[in-house]
C-alpha positions as CSV (number, residue, x, y, z in Angstrom):
1,M,24.2,6.4,-27.8
2,Q,26.4,4.2,-25.7
3,A,26.2,0.4,-26.0
4,N,24.6,-0.1,-22.5
5,Q,21.8,2.4,-23.4
6,H,20.7,0.0,-26.1
7,V,20.1,-2.7,-23.5
8,V,18.3,-0.4,-21.0
9,L,15.7,1.0,-23.4
10,P,14.2,-2.4,-24.5
11,A,14.3,-3.6,-20.9
12,L,12.1,-0.6,-19.9
13,I,9.4,-1.4,-22.4
14,P,7.4,-3.9,-20.3
15,L,7.3,-1.5,-17.3
16,L,6.3,1.4,-19.6
17,L,3.6,-0.6,-21.2
18,L,2.2,-1.6,-17.8
19,L,2.2,2.1,-16.6
20,L,0.6,3.2,-19.8
21,S,-2.1,0.6,-19.5
22,L,-2.8,1.7,-15.9
23,A,-3.0,5.3,-17.0
24,S,-5.6,4.5,-19.6
25,C,-7.9,2.7,-17.1
26,G,-10.7,4.5,-15.4
27,E,-10.1,2.3,-12.3
28,D,-6.6,1.3,-11.3
29,P,-6.6,-2.5,-11.5
30,M,-3.5,-2.8,-9.3
31,G,-4.0,-0.1,-6.7
32,P,-1.3,2.2,-5.4
33,D,0.1,-0.2,-2.9
34,N,0.6,-2.9,-5.5
35,R,2.1,-0.5,-8.0
36,M,4.6,0.6,-5.3
37,A,5.2,-3.1,-4.4
38,L,6.0,-3.8,-8.1
39,L,8.5,-0.9,-8.2
40,A,10.2,-2.1,-5.0
41,F,10.3,-5.7,-6.3
42,G,12.0,-4.3,-9.4
43,Q,14.6,-2.7,-7.2
44,C,15.4,-5.9,-5.2
45,R,13.7,-4.5,-2.1
46,Y,11.9,-7.7,-1.2
47,D,10.9,-6.8,2.3
48,Q,9.4,-3.5,1.2
49,A,7.6,-5.1,-1.7
50,L,6.1,-7.8,0.5
51,Q,5.0,-5.2,3.0
52,L,3.3,-3.1,0.3
53,A,1.5,-6.2,-1.1
54,D,0.3,-7.0,2.4
55,N,-0.9,-3.4,2.7
56,A,-2.9,-3.8,-0.5
57,M,-4.5,-6.9,0.9
58,E,-5.6,-5.0,3.9
59,R,-6.8,-1.8,2.2
60,G,-7.6,-2.6,-1.4
61,N,-10.8,-3.7,-3.2
62,D,-11.3,-7.2,-4.5
63,R,-9.3,-6.5,-7.7
64,N,-6.4,-5.1,-5.7
65,L,-6.5,-8.1,-3.3
66,Q,-6.3,-10.5,-6.3
67,Q,-3.4,-8.6,-7.7
68,A,-1.7,-8.4,-4.3
69,F,-1.8,-12.2,-4.0
70,L,-0.3,-12.7,-7.5
71,L,2.4,-10.2,-6.8
72,K,3.3,-11.7,-3.4
73,A,3.5,-15.1,-5.1
74,A,5.8,-13.6,-7.7
75,I,8.1,-12.1,-5.1
76,L,8.3,-15.4,-3.2
77,R,9.1,-17.3,-6.4
78,D,11.8,-14.8,-7.2
79,Q,13.2,-15.3,-3.7
80,G,13.2,-19.1,-4.3
81,N,10.6,-19.7,-1.6
82,S,8.3,-22.1,-3.6
83,A,6.6,-23.5,-0.6
84,A,5.4,-20.1,0.6
85,E,4.5,-19.3,-3.0
86,Q,2.4,-22.4,-3.5
87,A,0.7,-21.9,-0.1
88,L,-0.8,-18.7,-1.7
89,Y,-2.4,-20.6,-4.6
90,P,-5.8,-21.3,-2.9
91,R,-6.1,-17.6,-2.0
92,I,-5.1,-16.6,-5.5
93,D,-7.7,-18.9,-7.0
94,E,-10.3,-17.7,-4.5
95,T,-9.8,-14.0,-5.2
96,W,-9.6,-14.6,-8.9
97,E,-13.0,-16.3,-8.8
98,A,-14.4,-13.4,-6.7
99,V,-13.3,-10.8,-9.3
100,K,-13.7,-12.7,-12.6
101,R,-16.6,-15.0,-11.7
102,R,-14.9,-18.0,-13.2
103,A,-12.2,-20.5,-12.2
104,L,-8.5,-19.7,-12.6
105,S,-6.6,-22.3,-14.6
106,P,-3.2,-23.3,-13.3
107,E,-1.7,-22.2,-16.6
108,R,-3.2,-18.7,-16.3
109,R,-2.0,-18.4,-12.7
110,E,1.5,-19.5,-13.8
111,R,1.5,-17.0,-16.6
112,D,0.4,-14.1,-14.5
113,I,3.0,-14.8,-11.8
114,A,5.7,-15.3,-14.5
115,V,4.8,-11.9,-16.1
116,L,5.3,-10.1,-12.8
117,V,8.6,-11.8,-12.2
118,D,9.7,-10.9,-15.7
119,I,8.7,-7.2,-15.3
120,A,10.7,-7.0,-12.0
121,Q,13.8,-8.7,-13.6
122,R,13.7,-6.4,-16.6
123,E,13.4,-3.4,-14.4
124,R,16.5,-4.5,-12.5
125,V,18.5,-4.9,-15.7
126,A,17.4,-1.5,-16.8
127,R,18.7,-0.1,-13.5
128,G,22.0,-1.9,-13.8
129,L,21.2,-4.5,-11.2
130,A,21.5,-8.3,-11.6
131,A,18.2,-9.8,-12.8
132,D,18.3,-12.2,-9.8
133,C,19.3,-9.6,-7.2
134,A,22.5,-11.5,-6.5
135,E,24.5,-8.3,-6.0
136,V,22.1,-6.7,-3.6
137,A,22.5,-7.3,0.2
138,P,19.2,-8.2,2.0
139,V,17.6,-5.3,3.8
140,S,15.3,-5.5,6.8
141,Y,13.1,-2.7,8.0
């Protein structure tokens, strides 16, 4: 095995665990648009990831909607747009309560957003991209 393969395999573990957990669920908690958005996010395709998260907000059930808001906040955080990210917090809290029937703590919201950013960054490293997408030119559709 080459040296760079040792770095790629551990970096894929979070994505593989996420996909395995989705495969074991009777109902997909993310929904197809959010899954595709997470994949695009992990490939530094921000515009596409945001569009797919918006699609999930339009077409998904309450659980998909909740995940879409978290994912959109993670994408915005990764882009450095903290004002837009924080503007989503009331909707994240609202959709969380609708699904979970309890309030979302700021610590849990922070953790869930950070996990999504971490998954995307690890996917980038596994693909040979910079974790912060610094080497990727912005793309508009």
